[in-house]
C-alpha positions as semicolon CSV with decimal commas, in nm:
position;residue;x (nm);y (nm);z (nm)
1;M;-0,531;-1,996;2,676
2;A;-0,362;-1,802;2,957
3;P;-0,554;-1,769;3,282
4;N;-0,765;-1,462;3,355
5;V;-0,567;-1,197;3,543
6;A;-0,671;-0,888;3,737
7;L;-0,601;-0,548;3,589
8;P;-0,332;-0,348;3,773
9;L;-0,451;-0,105;4,040
10;D;-0,111;0,066;4,074
11;K;-0,102;0,194;3,715
12;E;-0,314;0,433;3,512
13;L;-0,522;0,329;3,212
14;V;-0,377;0,553;2,939
15;L;-0,499;0,396;2,613
16;K;-0,750;0,147;2,475
17;V;-0,735;0,026;2,115
18;I;-0,864;-0,254;1,894
19;P;-0,623;-0,393;1,631
20;M;-0,768;-0,449;1,286
21;P;-0,691;-0,689;0,997
22;A;-0,451;-0,441;0,833
23;D;-0,231;-0,473;1,146
24;C;-0,176;-0,852;1,094
25;N;0,133;-1,043;0,995
26;A;0,132;-1,347;0,764
27;N;0,042;-1,576;1,055
28;G;-0,275;-1,384;1,132
29;D;-0,140;-1,231;1,453
30;I;-0,089;-0,860;1,507
31;F;0,256;-0,730;1,406
32;G;0,490;-0,690;1,701
33;G;0,594;-0,353;1,557
34;W;0,232;-0,236;1,567
35;V;0,213;-0,331;1,935
36;M;0,544;-0,153;1,999
37;A;0,413;0,167;1,838
38;Q;0,104;0,157;2,059
39;V;0,319;0,101;2,368
40;D;0,530;0,405;2,271
41;L;0,213;0,617;2,246
42;A;0,072;0,485;2,573
43;G;0,407;0,523;2,747
44;S;0,432;0,890;2,652
45;V;0,105;0,997;2,818
46;I;0,225;1,033;3,177
47;P;0,575;1,170;3,094
48;A;0,408;1,447;2,889
49;R;0,255;1,577;3,213
50;H;0,600;1,605;3,367
51;T;0,804;1,733;3,073
52;Q;0,553;2,008;2,987
53;G;0,688;2,033;2,634
54;R;0,863;1,832;2,367
55;M;1,007;1,493;2,448
56;A;1,153;1,202;2,259
57;T;1,174;0,828;2,312
58;V;1,539;0,751;2,388
59;A;1,535;0,389;2,504
60;V;1,328;0,077;2,511
61;N;1,485;-0,080;2,817
62;E;1,272;-0,394;2,810
63;F;0,999;-0,531;2,584
64;I;0,837;-0,868;2,647
65;F;0,570;-1,026;2,429
66;K;0,387;-1,272;2,655
67;Q;0,092;-1,375;2,436
68;P;-0,007;-1,309;2,074
69;V;-0,243;-1,021;2,002
70;R;-0,530;-1,100;1,770
71;V;-0,761;-0,900;1,545
72;G;-1,053;-0,770;1,749
73;D;-0,881;-0,794;2,088
74;I;-0,964;-0,501;2,310
75;L;-0,624;-0,386;2,434
76;S;-0,588;-0,186;2,754
77;F;-0,257;-0,009;2,816
78;F;-0,162;0,073;3,176
79;S;0,136;0,289;3,265
80;A;0,324;0,415;3,571
81;V;0,640;0,620;3,622
82;T;0,929;0,416;3,757
83;R;1,199;0,685;3,753
84;I;1,232;1,059;3,701
85;G;1,581;1,192;3,637
86;R;1,708;1,541;3,557
87;T;1,613;1,522;3,186
88;S;1,457;1,178;3,147
89;I;1,160;0,981;3,272
90;T;1,109;0,605;3,260
91;V;0,773;0,432;3,259
92;K;0,651;0,075;3,282
93;V;0,371;-0,013;3,038
94;E;0,158;-0,326;3,072
95;V;-0,083;-0,436;2,801
96;Y;-0,387;-0,651;2,871
97;A;-0,617;-0,808;2,613
98;E;-0,983;-0,891;2,630
99;R;-1,033;-1,147;2,356
100;Y;-1,322;-1,049;2,131
101;T;-1,500;-1,375;2,216
102;N;-1,425;-1,360;2,592
103;Q;-1,485;-1,001;2,700
104;G;-1,453;-0,923;3,068
105;S;-1,166;-1,170;3,102
106;Y;-0,811;-1,031;3,075
107;I;-0,470;-1,169;2,989
108;K;-0,140;-0,981;2,995
109;V;0,002;-0,980;2,643
110;T;0,294;-0,738;2,664
111;E;0,502;-0,542;2,912
112;A;0,771;-0,285;2,850
113;S;0,995;-0,025;3,009
114;V;1,047;0,290;2,801
115;T;1,254;0,604;2,869
116;Y;1,172;0,948;2,731
117;V;1,386;1,261;2,745
118;A;1,261;1,619;2,762
119;I;1,400;1,819;2,468
120;D;1,413;2,184;2,370
121;E;1,320;2,338;2,034
122;R;1,659;2,232;1,888
123;G;1,618;1,873;2,006
124;H;1,870;1,901;2,291
125;P;1,795;1,755;2,637
126;R;1,649;1,997;2,888
127;E;1,561;1,969;3,254
128;I;1,224;1,834;3,354
129;P;1,037;2,104;3,549
130;R;0,997;2,020;3,920
131;K;0,651;2,067;4,060
């Protein structure tokens, strides 16, 4: 088992979720695609504050699976903005698991970099409002 790690203090907790048996692959681990979908949801939380309207995922710049995710793990998704452009915003998402049988101890299971673009009602890129 991977060593216990500290949760990040420089990122915001944006989502917590527990995967269930229906989310498993044939090996009994959680589908990577299920984890990716959760990362996309978690990654969109902070950009939504900036775009103030519709946005779309335009790139998964990096996605690293570090440890398997298991049924019953308590997953904590932390996110922080790494770049804001004229129409796009990139975030780093880190996922930590508390194993069901070892709560209070965390391991990093996934990390990703995802870019979202602000879009108008026709789906075309639009400028991100400046605060």
